[in-house]
Steps between C-alpha positions, in 0.01 A plus 500: 500500500646836403412828653439787265643830618243769536526770240556859604214645696272738307481721810861615475471660156172661605667646809787627287258667259310658790824628655610640164163674462531658845857617436401643161205686651706649783780605265249650258334701775839618626586615149164678471563678832846607381377632165170649614496564877164680496156361420164669454318575825193276521261707716520806273581300183808715438312832499622625837145595600212299640128563509349600831195294582172687523610824327427655165715396202631857461637537854530140605872448445778476754869413488573128526641410842693198380708670230459858634378623162794353310307225321782250548607268780826323574485128423530254791816345355664840477408574863662171598812589300528840670448349847765230453744746345458746788544219752816383325646850487425554870673172584805605297515834681482325837771257397730782385438696820585195712829430322647846564 
């Protein structure tokens, strides 16, 4: 009686494809954040002004609180980049101050 070796598991290639998809998505989003750090503000739809509820259409506008009338917001990935960069620079400053 001979034992037949099991062929390669179909789960491994599927896991590799899933990992590749995740890495590609993250790298693509990082590239998007580097090229275009700002996105359109959703509450005001990029106008910088929002409608006040219960007022006339002529006078019912106010400045958007989220973008402060700019119409654009900083992407989450860009905020993360700035936070990690600032943390790294602060750590470098502390390290240099401690070595003197």
